N, C-alpha and C positions, 0 to 999 in steps of 0.2 A: 768519388762518392756521389750518389744520386740525390737530388732534392725531391724525388717523387716517392710515393709510398702506395702500397696496395692495401686499402682498408679491409680487404677480405683475407689478408695474410694472417698467419698465426702469431707472429712476433709483435708484441706491444710493450711499450715502455710505460711504466707508471709515472704519473706526474702529480702535481698538487691536487688535493681533493677539494675542488671548488663546489662539489655537489652537496657536501655535508653527509653523504651516505656511503662512501667507499667507492665511488666511480673512478675508473681510470680514464684519462682523456688526454688529447693532444690536438694541436691544430691540424687542419686538413693536409697541410704539407707533410705531416707525419702520421696521419691516421684520423680516427674519430673516437668518441667516447665508447667505453665498454663497461657493462655492469656484470659483475660476477653474481652467482647465486646468492640471494639474500641482500644484495646491495641496492641502493636507491638514490634518486635525485630528489632533494627536498622540495615539497610543494611550494611554488612561488609564482610571482608574475612581475613583469617589468613595466615601468611607466613610459619608457621611450623606445625600447627595442622590441622587435617582433622576431619570432623564431619559426623555423620549419624543421620538423623532426622526420628523418628517413630511417626506417628500420632496415638494417643490413642483414642481421642474423639474430635468430631467437624470437621469443614471444614475450616482450616486456608488458607489464600492466601499466596502463596510463590512467592517471587520475586528473579529471578536469572538474569545473563547477557542475557539469552534468552528471558526474558519477565516475565509475571505473569500468574499464574494459581492457581485454587483452588484445594487443596489436599483433599483426602478422608480418612476416618478412616481406619487405617491399612496400609496406604501408607508409603513407606520408600524412603528417598532421601539421596544421598551421596554428600558431599561437599569437593572436594579435596583442598589442600593448593593452594594459589595464586589467582589471579583475576578471573580465570575460576570457582572458588568455591564460589564466592560472593553470599550472600543470605540475605534475610530479610523475616520476617514473620509477618503477621498481621491478626487480627480477624475482619472480616467485617460482622460477623453474630451476632445474639442476644443471643447466647449461649456461655458458656465457651469452650475453646479449650485446650485440654491437650495433651502433647507430651513428648517424651524422646529424649534427645540429647546424643548420645554416641560418643566418639572419643578419639583420643590421645591428651594429653595436654602436649605440650613441654614447657620447661622453660629454657631460656627466650623465649618469644613469641613477635611477632610484628603483630598487626592487623591494618587494614585500614578501614576507614569509608568514602567511596567516597562522599555520600550526605552531610556529615558534614565537609568534607575536613580536616579530622583529622587522625593522625596515633598514635597508642599507643605502648609503649614498656613496658613489664611487666615480672616479674619473681617471683618465690616463695622464692627466696633468698633475703637477705638484700642487700641494696645498701650502698654507702659510707655515706649516712645520718643515717644509722642504721635501717631505715624503709625498708619494702618490696619495691622492685623496681616497680614503677608505674608512667610512664611519658606519657603526652599527648602533641603531637606536632600539632599545628594549622598551616596548610599549608598556609592559608590566611595571617598569621602574618609574613611569610617569603617568599614573592614572588620571583620567579626565575628571574635572570637577563637575558635579551634577548640580544643576540649579533648580 
């Protein structure tokens, strides 16, 4: 059995939906993310990690703080940490879109989801519960006091 994979190949295994919008993904050793027609990656940004998106197939629509635009095959986009690196991706076409996301993965990490009004804190290490750290804070559940 080989540990290599061709990201341009047709066979893809579905994994957990980390995107919130129906994306298929797997680590580069086994391929990269894929968006079927109508699927999306929720608009978000990281506080510690930066990412680089490389479009392998299809024409996904990218949303950033500057607006939306359709990407082309082979296009590469950088997302720095912080609000200026906010991004979301969706497939408005009738064909699958395949892409690679490369980047640093810091741990712990905090990510924000402006449309969902949520913030996550996560780490690859265990927490005081003994499980891996994974917290979701709902901003609507704790409104700020106005003075």
